[in-house]
C-alpha positions as CSV (number, residue, x, y, z in Angstrom):
1,H,-72.1,-30.2,-5.4
2,L,-74.7,-27.7,-4.2
3,G,-74.2,-24.9,-1.7
4,N,-71.6,-22.6,-0.3
5,F,-70.8,-21.9,3.3
6,Y,-70.0,-18.2,2.8
7,S,-72.6,-17.2,0.3
8,N,-75.5,-15.0,1.0
9,D,-77.5,-16.5,-1.8
10,P,-80.3,-18.9,-0.9
11,P,-79.3,-22.6,-1.1
12,P,-79.7,-24.1,-4.6
13,D,-82.3,-26.7,-5.5
14,L,-82.0,-29.7,-7.8
15,K,-84.4,-32.2,-9.3
16,L,-83.0,-35.6,-10.6
17,S,-85.0,-38.2,-12.4
18,N,-83.8,-41.4,-14.2
19,T,-80.2,-40.4,-13.5
20,I,-77.0,-42.4,-12.8
21,I,-74.1,-40.7,-10.8
22,Q,-71.2,-43.1,-10.5
23,H,-67.4,-43.4,-10.0
24,M,-66.8,-40.1,-8.2
25,T,-63.6,-39.8,-6.1
26,Y,-65.4,-37.9,-3.3
27,A,-69.2,-37.9,-3.4
28,G,-71.9,-38.6,-6.0
29,I,-74.0,-35.8,-4.4
30,S,-72.6,-33.3,-2.0
31,S,-75.0,-30.8,-0.4
32,I,-74.7,-27.9,2.0
33,G,-78.3,-27.1,3.0
34,A,-79.7,-27.5,-0.5
35,E,-83.1,-28.8,-1.6
36,I,-83.1,-32.0,-3.7
37,E,-85.8,-34.1,-5.2
38,A,-84.7,-37.4,-6.8
39,N,-86.5,-40.4,-8.2
40,N,-85.4,-43.4,-10.1
41,C,-81.7,-42.6,-9.5
42,L,-78.7,-44.7,-9.1
43,I,-75.8,-43.2,-7.1
44,A,-73.0,-45.7,-6.8
45,D,-69.3,-46.4,-6.3
46,C,-67.8,-43.2,-4.9
47,G,-64.6,-42.8,-3.0
48,A,-66.2,-41.3,0.1
49,F,-70.0,-40.9,0.1
50,T,-72.6,-41.6,-2.5
51,A,-74.5,-38.8,-0.8
52,A,-73.2,-36.3,1.8
53,L,-76.2,-34.2,2.8
54,T,-74.9,-31.8,5.4
55,T,-75.8,-28.5,7.2
56,G,-79.5,-29.2,7.0
57,G,-81.6,-28.8,3.8
58,S,-84.6,-30.5,2.3
59,Y,-84.4,-33.8,0.6
60,E,-86.7,-36.4,-1.0
61,F,-85.4,-39.5,-2.5
62,I,-88.0,-41.9,-4.0
63,Q,-87.1,-45.3,-5.6
64,C,-83.4,-44.6,-5.5
65,T,-80.4,-47.0,-5.2
66,F,-77.4,-45.9,-3.2
67,A,-74.7,-48.6,-3.7
68,N,-71.1,-48.2,-2.7
69,Y,-68.7,-51.0,-3.7
70,W,-65.8,-48.6,-4.4
71,G,-62.6,-50.7,-4.9
72,W,-59.9,-48.3,-6.1
73,S,-58.8,-47.1,-2.7
74,Y,-59.6,-47.5,1.0
75,R,-63.0,-46.0,2.1
76,A,-63.9,-45.5,5.7
77,T,-67.0,-43.2,5.2
78,P,-70.6,-44.4,5.0
79,T,-72.4,-44.3,1.6
80,L,-75.0,-41.9,3.1
81,L,-74.2,-39.1,5.5
82,L,-77.1,-37.0,6.8
83,S,-76.4,-34.2,9.2
84,N,-77.5,-30.7,10.2
85,Y,-73.9,-29.3,10.6
86,Y,-70.5,-29.2,9.1
87,N,-67.2,-28.7,10.9
88,L,-64.9,-27.0,8.4
89,N,-61.3,-28.0,9.2
90,D,-62.0,-27.4,12.9
91,T,-62.0,-23.7,12.3
92,A,-65.7,-23.0,11.7
93,L,-68.9,-24.8,12.6
94,F,-71.9,-24.3,10.2
95,T,-75.4,-25.5,11.2
96,G,-78.7,-25.5,9.4
97,D,-82.2,-26.9,9.8
98,L,-82.8,-30.3,8.3
99,I,-86.4,-29.5,7.3
100,Q,-86.9,-32.9,5.9
101,A,-85.0,-35.9,4.5
102,E,-87.3,-38.6,3.1
103,F,-86.2,-41.9,1.7
104,G,-89.0,-44.0,0.2
105,N,-88.6,-47.5,-1.3
106,C,-84.8,-47.0,-1.4
107,I,-81.8,-49.3,-1.2
108,I,-78.7,-48.0,0.8
109,F,-76.0,-50.6,0.7
110,G,-72.3,-51.2,0.3
111,I,-69.3,-53.2,1.6
112,L,-68.8,-51.5,5.0
113,E,-70.5,-52.7,8.2
114,N,-72.3,-49.3,8.4
115,E,-73.4,-47.4,5.3
116,V,-75.8,-45.0,7.0
117,F,-74.6,-42.2,9.3
118,V,-77.3,-39.9,10.8
119,D,-75.4,-37.2,12.7
120,E,-77.3,-34.6,14.6
121,F,-75.8,-31.6,16.3
122,E,-78.2,-31.2,19.2
123,T,-78.2,-27.4,19.1
124,G,-78.2,-27.2,15.3
125,G,-81.9,-26.7,14.9
126,V,-84.6,-28.8,13.2
127,F,-83.7,-32.4,12.4
128,N,-86.4,-34.3,10.5
129,Y,-85.8,-37.5,8.6
130,T,-87.7,-40.6,7.6
131,F,-86.7,-43.9,6.0
132,D,-89.9,-45.6,4.7
133,H,-89.8,-49.1,3.2
134,C,-86.0,-49.1,2.7
135,L,-83.2,-51.7,2.8
136,V,-80.1,-50.4,4.5
137,K,-76.7,-51.7,5.6
138,A,-76.2,-50.6,9.2
139,D,-74.5,-51.6,12.4
140,T,-75.9,-51.3,15.9
141,S,-75.2,-47.5,16.1
142,V,-78.3,-47.0,13.9
143,D,-81.3,-47.6,16.0
144,V,-83.6,-48.9,13.2
145,A,-86.0,-50.7,15.6
146,G,-86.2,-48.0,18.3
147,L,-86.6,-44.8,16.4
148,P,-89.9,-43.6,14.8
149,N,-87.8,-42.3,11.9
150,F,-87.6,-45.8,10.5
151,N,-90.7,-47.4,9.1
152,N,-90.6,-50.9,7.6
153,V,-86.8,-50.9,7.2
154,W,-84.8,-54.1,6.5
155,V,-81.3,-54.2,7.7
156,N,-78.2,-56.1,6.3
157,E,-80.1,-58.4,4.0
158,L,-78.3,-58.7,0.7
159,P,-80.3,-56.7,-1.9
160,G,-79.7,-59.2,-4.7
161,F,-77.9,-57.0,-7.2
162,I,-77.0,-58.9,-10.4
163,S,-73.3,-58.0,-10.3
164,P,-72.0,-55.1,-8.2
165,G,-68.4,-55.9,-9.4
166,E,-69.5,-55.1,-12.9
167,F,-71.6,-52.1,-11.8
168,N,-74.9,-53.8,-12.5
169,F,-77.3,-52.8,-9.7
170,Q,-80.4,-54.3,-11.3
171,L,-82.1,-57.0,-9.2
172,D,-81.5,-60.7,-9.8
173,T,-84.4,-63.1,-10.1
174,L,-84.3,-64.1,-6.4
175,A,-83.4,-60.7,-5.0
176,F,-84.4,-59.9,-1.4
177,A,-85.4,-56.4,-2.4
178,M,-88.1,-57.6,-4.8
179,D,-91.8,-56.7,-4.0
180,L,-91.0,-55.0,-0.7
181,G,-91.8,-51.5,-1.7
182,L,-94.9,-49.6,-0.5
183,L,-97.4,-49.2,-3.3
184,Q,-98.4,-45.7,-2.4
185,I,-94.8,-44.6,-2.7
186,A,-94.3,-46.4,-6.0
187,E,-97.4,-44.9,-7.5
188,Q,-95.7,-41.5,-7.5
189,F,-93.2,-42.9,-10.0
190,P,-94.8,-46.0,-11.5
191,I,-92.2,-46.5,-14.2
192,D,-88.6,-47.5,-13.3
193,M,-85.4,-46.2,-14.8
194,L,-85.6,-48.7,-17.7
195,G,-89.2,-48.0,-18.5
196,N,-90.7,-51.0,-16.6
197,S,-93.9,-50.8,-14.7
198,R,-93.7,-51.2,-10.9
199,L,-97.4,-51.9,-10.7
200,D,-97.8,-55.1,-12.7
201,D,-96.6,-57.8,-10.3
202,S,-96.9,-58.7,-6.6
203,G,-95.4,-55.4,-5.4
204,P,-93.0,-52.7,-6.3
205,D,-89.3,-53.5,-5.8
206,L,-87.0,-51.3,-3.8
207,G,-84.5,-49.1,-5.6
208,A,-84.3,-47.6,-9.0
209,Y,-84.9,-50.9,-10.9
210,E,-88.0,-53.1,-11.1
211,R,-87.2,-56.8,-11.7
212,I,-89.2,-58.1,-14.7
213,E,-89.2,-61.8,-15.2
214,E,-89.2,-63.0,-18.8
215,V,-92.0,-65.3,-19.6
216,A,-90.9,-68.4,-21.5
217,P,-92.8,-68.8,-24.8
218,T,-95.3,-71.6,-24.8
219,R,-95.4,-74.3,-27.5
220,N,-98.8,-75.0,-29.1
221,S,-99.7,-78.7,-28.8
222,R,-101.3,-80.5,-31.7
C-alpha cells in the first residue's frame, strides 16, 4: 500500500521488477496517488483487486500479468481499478491528477465478466491512461473499440494460462497471448521473469512470461 489521504508528504514511489504479489485478502497493490513503475510482474489472486490505483498518480506497467482467480470468498470487484478519486466512507472525497497510467504488453484477466474498471470523476483533474497491446477481460461498459486510450487491445480471449487453479500463469503451448506483444515495448525489458528472451521467436508474448517451446532432440541417422 502506498499513500495516505491526510499526509502532507509527497506521494511515495515504487519500482517493481521480476516480482510476484499473490494471495492478498484485499489488493496486491493499493495506491493513493503514488508513482509506480513495474515490469515483469505477476499480481494475482486477491480478494478484491490485484491493483487498486486511486486518487490519480503516475503508473507504468510493462510486460505484467494481472490475473484474479480468487476462490476463497466471493469477489465482486474488478481485478484492476483505475480512478482519479476516492470516496472515503461517504464522509470525504479525495481527488488527484492521473498524470499517466500506461499498460504495455500486459494481460488483465480473471473470472468476472468485467475485470477492468476505469472510473473518472469528471471534475477531478487530469485523467490520462493507455492500454497498448494488452489482453483484457471486459464487458460492454469498457469502450475498447471507441476510445483512443486502447491501442491493439484484445477482449475476452482466454490467455492460455497453464493452470490458474494451481497458480501457474505461464502460457501454454497454444496460448492466445503468444506473440501478440509490440516489439518496441518488449525491447525495454527483453528478458522475462524466468530469464527467457522475448526477442528470439515470432514475437514477444503478452504478460510476465515468455513461452519457450522445447526443441525435441534429433537422432543422427547412419
